[in-house]
All heavy atoms as an XYZ file, in Angstrom:
718
protein
N       3.047     29.869    -14.665
C       2.850     28.523    -14.947
C       2.571     27.759    -13.658
O       3.279     27.838    -12.803
C       4.095     27.932    -15.608
C       4.048     26.497    -16.052
S       5.435     25.975    -16.992
C       6.176     24.886    -15.853
N       1.491     27.072    -13.666
C       1.091     26.263    -12.445
C       1.878     24.927    -12.360
O       1.905     24.285    -13.339
C      -0.442     25.949    -12.526
O      -1.140     27.210    -12.646
C      -0.944     25.380    -11.166
N       2.465     24.728    -11.240
C       3.193     23.514    -11.002
C       2.144     22.415    -10.587
O       1.336     22.645     -9.684
C       4.234     23.610     -9.928
C       5.170     24.681    -10.282
C       6.606     24.205    -10.141
N       7.518     25.328    -10.173
C       8.012     25.695    -11.376
N       7.623     25.214    -12.492
N       8.873     26.675    -11.360
N       2.228     21.249    -11.276
C       1.319     20.183    -10.889
C       2.057     19.303     -9.833
O       3.225     18.895    -10.052
C       0.948     19.343    -12.119
C       0.205     20.148    -13.162
C      -1.344     19.726    -13.079
C      -2.070     20.438    -14.125
N      -3.075     21.316    -13.743
N       1.286     18.972     -8.750
C       1.820     18.065     -7.862
C       0.743     16.966     -7.636
O      -0.456     17.226     -7.633
C       2.260     18.732     -6.461
C       1.040     19.370     -5.779
C       3.391     19.682     -6.613
C       1.351     19.852     -4.357
N       1.164     15.794     -7.405
C       0.201     14.683     -7.249
C      -0.540     14.852     -5.975
O       0.031     15.309     -4.919
C       1.058     13.370     -7.212
C       2.418     13.834     -6.974
C       2.573     15.178     -7.333
N      -1.799     14.469     -5.931
C      -2.612     14.428     -4.750
C      -2.880     12.959     -4.478
O      -3.394     12.224     -5.240
C      -3.972     15.130     -4.978
C      -3.813     16.663     -5.354
C      -4.903     15.011     -3.770
C      -4.981     17.297     -5.779
N      -2.399     12.564     -3.229
C      -2.434     11.222     -2.854
C      -3.138     11.041     -1.470
O      -3.059     11.939     -0.667
C      -1.033     10.551     -2.855
C      -0.080     11.260     -1.861
C      -0.450     10.457     -4.203
C       1.324     10.637     -1.784
N      -3.685      9.970     -1.236
C      -4.269      9.687      0.063
C      -3.253      9.410      1.087
O      -2.177      8.942      0.769
C      -5.314      8.526     -0.065
O      -4.597      7.334     -0.152
N      -3.572      9.660      2.325
C      -2.723      9.406      3.440
C      -2.362      7.975      3.523
O      -1.150      7.596      3.757
C      -3.265      9.832      4.751
C      -2.419      9.775      5.987
C      -1.183     10.549      5.799
C      -3.188     10.261      7.209
N      -3.308      7.050      3.269
C      -2.990      5.613      3.280
C      -2.027      5.214      2.299
O      -1.144      4.430      2.501
C      -4.409      4.853      3.043
C      -5.407      5.123      4.200
C      -6.209      6.339      4.074
O      -6.177      6.929      3.090
O      -6.649      6.861      5.207
N      -2.219      5.771      1.036
C      -1.318      5.420     -0.036
C       0.084      5.980      0.355
O       1.229      5.330      0.062
C      -1.736      6.019     -1.439
C      -2.821      5.160     -2.073
O      -3.059      4.056     -1.542
O      -3.438      5.758     -2.983
N       0.131      7.202      0.908
C       1.484      7.713      1.266
C       2.121      6.880      2.287
O       3.412      6.549      2.156
C       1.317      9.199      1.747
C       2.524      9.802      2.106
C       3.448     10.258      1.125
C       2.979     10.048      3.435
C       4.672     10.922      1.500
C       4.091     10.668      3.786
C       4.991     11.037      2.790
N       1.389      6.505      3.331
C       2.047      5.759      4.346
C       2.429      4.358      3.906
O       3.368      3.753      4.396
C       1.036      5.581      5.585
C       0.886      6.958      6.352
C      -0.115      6.867      7.456
O      -1.040      6.008      7.357
O      -0.115      7.675      8.291
N       1.707      3.768      2.893
C       1.993      2.444      2.447
C       3.013      2.517      1.242
O       3.371      1.478      0.773
C       0.757      1.795      1.936
N       3.470      3.792      0.954
C       4.348      3.927     -0.155
C       3.789      3.434     -1.458
O       4.564      3.082     -2.413
C       5.729      3.364      0.177
C       6.439      3.995      1.312
C       7.831      3.483      1.510
C       8.671      4.294      2.525
N       8.112      4.734      3.749
N       2.442      3.314     -1.553
C       1.862      2.822     -2.752
C       2.060      3.777     -4.018
O       2.090      3.383     -5.081
C       0.391      2.612     -2.596
N       2.214      5.046     -3.662
C       2.433      6.025     -4.723
C       3.915      6.491     -4.923
O       4.129      7.511     -5.444
C       1.468      7.142     -4.542
C       0.055      6.935     -4.505
C      -0.407      6.623     -5.913
C      -1.957      6.327     -5.801
N      -2.439      6.082     -7.198
N       4.797      5.662     -4.455
C       6.187      5.966     -4.449
C       6.644      6.398     -5.855
O       7.366      7.400     -6.079
C       7.054      4.921     -3.929
C       8.517      5.394     -3.661
C       9.224      4.380     -2.862
C      10.663      4.856     -2.492
N      11.411      3.985     -1.705
N       6.304      5.641     -6.984
C       6.757      6.048     -8.295
C       6.213      7.476     -8.581
O       6.989      8.287     -9.254
C       6.077      5.039     -9.274
C       5.828      3.808     -8.372
C       5.562      4.350     -6.978
N       5.000      7.790     -8.277
C       4.450      9.042     -8.549
C       5.226     10.169     -7.814
O       5.441     11.260     -8.321
C       2.912      9.162     -8.171
O       2.292      8.105     -8.820
C       2.292     10.428     -8.508
N       5.438      9.950     -6.502
C       6.163     10.882     -5.717
C       7.561     11.057     -6.157
O       8.093     12.333     -6.158
C       6.086     10.504     -4.146
C       6.963     11.425     -3.310
C       4.613     10.483     -3.632
N       8.258     10.075     -6.469
C       9.598     10.189     -7.053
C       9.688     10.969     -8.266
O      10.585     11.878     -8.420
C      10.279      8.710     -7.263
C      10.634      8.124     -6.014
S      11.908      9.010     -5.159
C      12.059      8.034     -3.626
N       8.723     10.680     -9.157
C       8.746     11.493    -10.422
C       8.476     12.970    -10.143
O       9.155     13.821    -10.749
C       7.601     10.860    -11.363
C       7.492     11.515    -12.645
C       6.431     10.888    -13.517
C       6.408     11.525    -14.915
N       5.347     11.038    -15.736
N       7.528     13.245     -9.236
C       7.242     14.614     -8.844
C       8.475     15.304     -8.154
O       8.799     16.461     -8.486
C       6.099     14.625     -7.914
O       5.753     15.999     -7.489
N       9.146     14.560     -7.324
C      10.334     15.078     -6.642
C      11.356     15.531     -7.610
O      11.887     16.712     -7.620
C      10.901     14.005     -5.702
C      12.128     14.409     -5.030
C      11.876     15.266     -3.838
C      12.970     13.153     -4.539
N      11.754     14.581     -8.487
C      12.793     14.899     -9.518
C      12.424     16.074    -10.459
O      13.165     17.021    -10.631
C      13.090     13.616    -10.286
C      14.131     13.996    -11.483
C      13.723     12.568     -9.404
N      11.156     16.018    -10.929
C      10.619     17.044    -11.845
C      10.650     18.384    -11.184
O      11.059     19.434    -11.766
C       9.250     16.680    -12.358
O       8.618     17.642    -12.941
N      10.077     18.470     -9.988
C      10.009     19.717     -9.258
C      11.278     20.339     -8.852
O      11.463     21.518     -8.850
C       8.886     19.651     -8.109
C       7.460     19.509     -8.783
O       7.198     20.046     -9.832
N       6.661     18.763     -8.014
N      12.240     19.444     -8.390
C      13.570     19.921     -8.081
C      14.284     20.458     -9.310
O      14.878     21.558     -9.216
C      14.392     18.834     -7.309
C      13.809     18.643     -5.952
C      15.905     19.294     -7.343
C      14.575     17.452     -5.144
N      14.051     19.791    -10.447
C      14.665     20.364    -11.675
C      14.169     21.711    -11.990
O      14.914     22.695    -12.276
C      14.345     19.475    -12.854
N      12.804     21.911    -11.810
C      12.205     23.254    -11.949
C      12.732     24.250    -10.961
O      12.933     25.356    -11.265
C      10.592     23.183    -11.912
C      10.043     22.421    -13.172
O      10.646     22.517    -14.219
N       8.982     21.865    -12.885
N      12.921     23.757     -9.695
C      13.413     24.570     -8.649
C      14.833     25.084     -8.941
O      15.103     26.341     -8.607
N      15.698     24.188     -9.417
C      17.023     24.650     -9.882
C      17.055     25.650    -10.955
O      17.663     26.739    -10.835
C      17.837     23.415    -10.231
C      18.106     22.448     -9.037
C      19.186     23.808    -10.875
C      18.667     21.049     -9.400
N      16.109     25.349    -11.992
C      16.038     26.349    -13.136
C      15.566     27.617    -12.708
O      15.983     28.697    -13.218
C      15.089     25.618    -14.150
C      15.113     26.418    -15.468
C      14.194     25.592    -16.466
O      14.382     24.402    -16.540
O      13.245     26.153    -16.959
N      14.550     27.680    -11.782
C      13.921     28.882    -11.401
C      14.517     29.604    -10.120
O      14.036     30.563     -9.608
C      12.496     28.716    -11.214
C      11.709     28.286    -12.450
O      12.313     28.503    -13.590
O      10.561     27.802    -12.317
N      15.616     28.905     -9.589
C      16.315     29.358     -8.387
C      15.318     29.554     -7.151
O      15.355     30.569     -6.539
C      17.098     30.707     -8.686
C      18.161     30.896     -7.676
O      18.685     30.014     -7.098
N      18.498     32.162     -7.417
N      14.602     28.486     -6.903
C      13.678     28.531     -5.864
C      14.313     28.087     -4.495
O      15.384     27.452     -4.531
C      12.421     27.604     -6.144
C      11.667     27.900     -7.440
C      10.563     26.778     -7.627
C      11.047     29.287     -7.366
N      13.609     28.441     -3.396
C      14.161     28.049     -2.131
C      13.511     26.790     -1.586
O      14.211     26.069     -0.766
C      13.949     29.172     -1.059
C      14.765     30.348     -1.320
C      16.230     29.995     -1.333
O      16.777     29.383     -0.451
O      16.936     30.538     -2.236
N      12.462     26.372     -2.185
C      11.761     25.043     -1.844
C      10.889     24.617     -2.968
O      10.450     25.569     -3.772
C      11.013     25.068     -0.460
O       9.849     25.818     -0.580
N      10.513     23.416     -2.987
C       9.592     22.901     -4.036
C       8.493     21.952     -3.346
O       8.786     21.356     -2.403
C      10.267     22.046     -5.144
C      11.142     23.057     -5.968
C      11.029     20.896     -4.703
N       7.325     21.994     -3.830
C       6.213     21.119     -3.420
C       6.302     19.834     -4.242
O       6.590     19.901     -5.369
C       4.914     21.821     -3.572
C       4.741     23.040     -2.722
O       5.303     23.204     -1.650
N       3.935     23.997     -3.155
N       6.061     18.686     -3.493
C       6.293     17.389     -4.061
C       4.931     16.673     -4.193
O       4.634     16.004     -5.168
C       7.340     16.557     -3.336
C       7.434     15.215     -3.944
C       8.620     17.235     -3.354
N       4.012     16.799     -3.175
C       2.828     16.092     -3.220
C       1.860     16.704     -2.170
O       2.270     17.507     -1.363
C       3.010     14.610     -2.829
N       0.654     16.524     -2.416
C      -0.410     16.894     -1.432
C      -1.212     15.756     -0.890
O      -1.471     14.803     -1.675
C      -1.430     17.790     -2.215
C      -2.550     18.352     -1.363
C      -3.490     19.383     -2.070
O      -3.208     19.828     -3.139
O      -4.545     19.681     -1.477
N      -1.355     15.701      0.399
C      -2.157     14.611      1.012
C      -3.596     14.942      0.982
O      -4.055     16.007      1.561
C      -1.737     14.354      2.536
C      -0.170     14.176      2.551
C      -2.405     13.263      3.063
C       0.328     13.024      1.773
N      -4.383     14.142      0.262
C      -5.799     14.366      0.059
C      -6.570     14.419      1.327
O      -6.317     13.654      2.290
C      -6.337     13.188     -0.758
C      -7.752     13.353     -1.247
C      -8.241     12.324     -2.237
C      -7.517     10.950     -2.319
N      -8.018     10.063     -3.211
N      -7.506     15.401      1.458
C      -8.370     15.513      2.612
C      -7.657     15.976      3.879
O      -8.197     15.862      4.984
C      -9.263     14.234      2.911
C     -10.036     13.847      1.674
O     -10.531     14.712      0.989
N     -10.274     12.568      1.538
N      -6.444     16.284      3.899
C      -5.720     16.697      5.026
C      -5.063     18.160      4.998
O      -4.382     18.608      5.876
C      -4.607     15.676      5.408
C      -5.161     14.403      5.871
N      -5.483     14.165      7.234
C      -5.401     13.288      5.215
C      -5.941     12.903      7.292
N      -5.880     12.361      6.058
N      -5.215     18.748      3.857
C      -4.581     20.098      3.705
C      -3.090     20.134      4.027
O      -2.618     21.125      4.672
C      -5.282     21.190      4.531
C      -6.709     21.433      4.042
O      -6.879     21.383      2.764
O      -7.554     21.852      4.837
N      -2.411     19.008      3.634
C      -1.012     18.911      3.799
C      -0.261     18.942      2.540
O      -0.658     18.156      1.640
C      -0.588     17.687      4.664
C       0.944     17.458      4.743
C      -1.255     17.812      6.065
N       0.729     19.799      2.295
C       1.513     19.751      1.149
C       2.943     19.411      1.504
O       3.464     19.985      2.514
C       1.438     21.104      0.405
C       0.120     21.337     -0.094
C       2.498     21.148     -0.690
C      -0.183     22.629     -0.897
N       3.516     18.334      0.945
C       4.897     18.012      1.151
C       5.735     18.908      0.435
O       5.746     18.905     -0.762
C       5.029     16.518      0.867
C       4.207     15.642      1.653
C       6.513     16.088      1.149
C       4.106     14.190      1.241
N       6.587     19.560      1.174
C       7.493     20.549      0.531
C       8.918     20.179      0.884
O       9.189     19.672      1.994
C       7.161     21.906      1.158
O       8.008     22.925      0.477
N       9.917     20.400     -0.020
C      11.308     19.990      0.228
C      12.140     21.305      0.068
O      12.120     21.850     -1.032
C      11.746     18.927     -0.784
C      13.227     18.620     -0.578
C      10.905     17.741     -0.754
N      12.727     21.682      1.242
C      13.641     22.919      1.104
C      14.912     22.669      0.203
O      15.329     21.452      0.123
C      13.932     23.262      2.590
C      13.820     21.871      3.258
C      12.771     21.180      2.550
N      15.516     23.688     -0.282
C      16.588     23.505     -1.124
C      17.775     22.853     -0.436
O      18.516     22.021     -1.028
C      17.170     24.990     -1.538
C      18.190     25.049     -2.552
C      18.441     26.471     -3.082
C      19.098     26.544     -4.308
N      19.267     27.923     -4.771
N      17.925     22.938      0.867
C      19.026     22.324      1.620
C      18.805     20.799      1.636
O      19.830     20.091      1.881
C      19.003     22.790      3.038
O      17.785     22.468      3.700
N      17.660     20.330      1.203
C      17.518     18.828      1.155
C      17.272     18.257     -0.223
O      17.033     17.096     -0.338
C      16.254     18.442      2.019
C      16.512     18.827      3.547
C      15.300     18.376      4.455
O      14.507     17.545      3.986
O      15.239     18.974      5.564
N      17.496     19.088     -1.162
C      17.280     18.689     -2.578
C      18.356     17.536     -2.882
O      17.937     16.549     -3.574
C      17.504     19.762     -3.574
C      16.342     20.754     -3.517
C      15.164     20.561     -2.739
C      16.124     21.923     -4.275
N      14.338     21.720     -3.033
C      14.880     22.456     -3.897
C      16.908     22.540     -5.210
C      14.390     23.676     -4.480
C      16.365     23.774     -5.816
C      15.150     24.262     -5.460
N      19.597     17.727     -2.492
C      20.622     16.723     -2.830
C      20.259     15.383     -2.270
O      20.331     14.395     -2.957
C      22.010     17.174     -2.441
C      23.126     16.329     -2.966
C      24.524     16.857     -2.548
C      25.552     15.845     -3.191
N      26.742     15.752     -2.446
N      19.881     15.360     -0.992
C      19.528     14.126     -0.367
C      18.306     13.483     -1.056
O      18.299     12.279     -1.203
N      17.318     14.315     -1.406
C      16.158     13.767     -2.056
C      16.519     13.203     -3.410
O      15.912     12.136     -3.777
N      17.393     13.880     -4.145
C      17.801     13.402     -5.459
C      18.589     12.033     -5.329
O      18.441     11.133     -6.182
C      18.581     14.378     -6.223
C      17.801     15.616     -6.768
C      18.766     16.669     -7.264
C      16.741     15.155     -7.839
N      19.410     12.011     -4.270
C      20.202     10.708     -4.009
C      19.222      9.561     -3.758
O      19.468      8.445     -4.146
C      21.218     10.953     -2.986
C      22.377     11.867     -3.352
C      23.236     12.381     -2.223
O      22.956     12.205     -1.076
O      24.316     12.838     -2.580
N      18.189      9.868     -2.896
C      17.157      8.891     -2.636
C      16.564      8.406     -3.915
O      16.226      7.202     -4.178
C      16.148      9.298     -1.616
C      16.719      9.364     -0.253
O      17.743      8.777      0.071
N      16.071     10.204      0.603
N      16.092      9.413     -4.766
C      15.488      9.005     -6.016
C      16.401      8.258     -6.934
O      15.952      7.281     -7.586
C      15.036     10.429     -6.727
N      17.741      8.595     -6.942
C      18.725      7.779     -7.675
C      18.701      6.375     -7.264
O      18.604      5.400     -8.070
C      20.109      8.452     -7.487
C      21.186      7.661     -8.218
S      21.378      8.060     -9.891
C      22.330      9.479     -9.876
N      18.712      6.129     -5.911
C      18.847      4.774     -5.440
C      17.501      4.004     -5.915
O      17.537      2.939     -6.200
C      18.808      4.779     -3.881
C      20.156      5.227     -3.383
O      21.078      5.226     -4.189
O      20.161      5.595     -2.191
N      16.345      4.778     -5.795
C      15.064      4.168     -6.279
C      15.097      3.733     -7.731
O      14.746      2.610     -8.058
C      13.879      5.123     -5.903
C      12.582      4.740     -6.617
C      11.834      3.767     -5.974
C      12.132      5.279     -7.771
C      10.571      3.350     -6.520
C      10.924      4.883     -8.320
C      10.200      3.990     -7.670
O       9.023      3.524     -8.278
N      15.544      4.707     -8.538
C      15.604      4.403    -10.074
C      16.619      3.386    -10.391
O      16.409      2.576    -11.344
C      15.696      5.689    -10.867
C      14.469      6.514    -10.863
C      14.349      7.688    -10.260
C      13.374      5.972    -11.527
C      13.257      8.444    -10.275
C      12.042      6.708    -11.554
C      12.058      7.982    -10.943
O      10.820      8.596    -10.934
N      17.710      3.236     -9.642
C      18.704      2.160     -9.890
C      18.037      0.887     -9.599
O      18.085     -0.115    -10.324
C      19.974      2.315     -9.022
C      20.830      3.554     -9.540
C      20.726      1.122     -8.974
C      21.936      3.932     -8.642
N      17.340      0.796     -8.504
C      16.658     -0.384     -8.064
C      15.663     -0.881     -9.228
O      15.346     -2.006     -9.432
C      15.912     -0.198     -6.773
C      15.345     -1.385     -6.126
C      14.752     -1.120     -4.767
O      15.392     -0.578     -3.867
O      13.507     -1.305     -4.624
N      14.917      0.110     -9.757
C      13.946     -0.131    -10.828
C      14.586     -0.272    -12.231
O      13.986     -0.488    -13.156
C      12.925      1.036    -10.898
C      12.079      1.160     -9.652
C      11.147      0.040     -9.472
C      10.327      0.233     -8.304
N       9.609     -0.989     -7.963
N      15.911     -0.091    -12.298
C      16.714     -0.209    -13.503
C      16.196      0.850    -14.584
O      16.263      0.480    -15.718
C      16.692     -1.649    -14.074
C      17.305     -2.617    -13.098
C      17.437     -4.046    -13.642
O      16.881     -4.304    -14.702
O      17.867     -4.933    -12.795
N      15.935      1.978    -14.082
C      15.473      2.985    -14.976
C      16.702      3.991    -15.098
O      16.793      5.028    -14.546
C      14.202      3.749    -14.480
C      13.004      2.889    -14.582
C      11.697      3.527    -14.212
O      11.610      4.753    -14.414
O      10.864      2.815    -13.709
N      17.670      3.605    -15.884
C      18.905      4.291    -15.922
C      18.896      5.709    -16.577
O      19.722      6.475    -16.393
C      20.058      3.426    -16.520
C      20.137      2.156    -15.724
C      19.891      0.895    -16.312
C      20.580      2.192    -14.383
C      20.016     -0.277    -15.499
C      20.631      0.989    -13.666
C      20.414     -0.116    -14.234
O      20.439     -1.288    -13.460
N      17.859      5.831    -17.444
C      17.736      7.102    -18.164
C      17.369      8.263    -17.046
O      17.929      9.289    -17.107
C      16.624      7.046    -19.164
C      16.679      8.114    -20.197
C      15.707      7.860    -21.360
O      15.837      6.867    -22.113
O      14.679      8.709    -21.450
N      16.546      7.868    -16.129
C      16.198      8.739    -14.981
C      17.439      9.081    -14.173
O      17.694     10.128    -13.757
C      15.120      8.164    -14.113
C      13.662      8.376    -14.644
C      13.274      9.850    -14.825
O      13.415     10.598    -13.876
O      12.851     10.232    -15.878
N      18.192      7.974    -13.866
C      19.516      8.104    -13.129
C      20.428      9.152    -13.732
O      20.973      9.997    -13.100
C      20.169      6.782    -13.007
S      19.239      5.545    -12.003
N      20.425      9.176    -15.090
C      21.368     10.128    -15.837
C      20.836     11.492    -15.578
O      21.665     12.398    -15.362
C      21.296      9.699    -17.300
O      22.016     10.724    -18.037
N      19.525     11.709    -15.699
C      18.958     13.076    -15.438
C      19.253     13.481    -14.050
O      19.614     14.656    -13.757
C      17.456     12.996    -15.677
C      16.937     12.913    -17.037
C      15.403     12.901    -17.050
C      14.827     12.319    -18.377
N      13.358     12.100    -18.187
N      19.092     12.574    -13.089
C      19.259     12.956    -11.706
C      20.674     13.301    -11.393
O      21.026     14.274    -10.674
C      18.774     11.773    -10.726
C      17.261     11.606    -10.862
C      19.172     12.067     -9.251
C      16.733     10.252    -10.209
N      21.587     12.542    -11.953
C      23.066     12.869    -11.831
C      23.376     14.244    -12.303
O      24.092     15.012    -11.586
C      23.822     11.823    -12.603
C      25.425     11.919    -12.405
C      26.101     10.706    -13.048
C      27.492     10.791    -12.811
N      28.406     11.677    -13.562
N      22.760     14.643    -13.422
C      23.018     16.061    -13.935
C      22.403     17.048    -13.004
O      23.068     18.146    -12.818
C      22.459     16.132    -15.324
C      23.160     15.369    -16.466
C      22.544     15.401    -17.708
C      23.352     14.539    -18.708
N      22.614     14.209    -19.861
N      21.264     16.744    -12.483
C      20.683     17.767    -11.503
C      21.602     17.930    -10.234
O      21.757     19.007     -9.726
C      19.335     17.261    -11.080
C      18.209     17.334    -12.106
C      16.915     16.651    -11.709
C      17.952     18.763    -12.661
N      22.114     16.786     -9.775
C      22.882     16.817     -8.550
C      24.208     17.708     -8.894
O      24.627     18.483     -8.037
C      23.310     15.459     -8.047
C      22.074     14.678     -7.447
C      24.403     15.445     -7.012
C      22.298     13.238     -7.162
N      24.687     17.438    -10.039
C      25.901     18.254    -10.417
C      25.495     19.856    -10.466
O      26.447     20.649    -10.170
C      26.404     17.824    -11.752
C      27.077     16.488    -11.721
C      27.438     15.890    -13.017
O      27.082     16.473    -14.123
O      27.847     14.736    -13.082
N      24.359     20.213    -10.703
C      23.975     21.617    -10.813
C      23.824     22.196     -9.433
O      23.795     23.462     -9.245
C      22.601     21.743    -11.573
C      22.739     21.530    -13.102
C      21.405     21.792    -13.714
C      21.442     21.556    -15.161
N      20.175     21.666    -15.918
N      23.646     21.378     -8.439
C      23.404     21.912     -7.076
C      24.629     22.535     -6.432
O      25.698     22.111     -6.672
C      22.871     20.826     -6.133
C      21.413     20.484     -6.534
C      21.047     19.322     -5.557
C      20.461     21.616     -6.224
């Protein structure tokens, strides 16, 4: 099964314009990483730069905590509930 990661421009990445897309990808791919017992997951690709943003297993908890803060700020509590369950699995 091919994992889909968003392809974003460097400008959008630096401006955090695609933060919702990256957060969604982060949470989804870490969930798959936990399920498949992976050592790292890819989160996004920077268009025209051959750069893939990858998160090693050792940083998944911190990434999920950042995503939790983001979704609390957006008041998307359903996502927070999913993230909390993922953190408990780590």
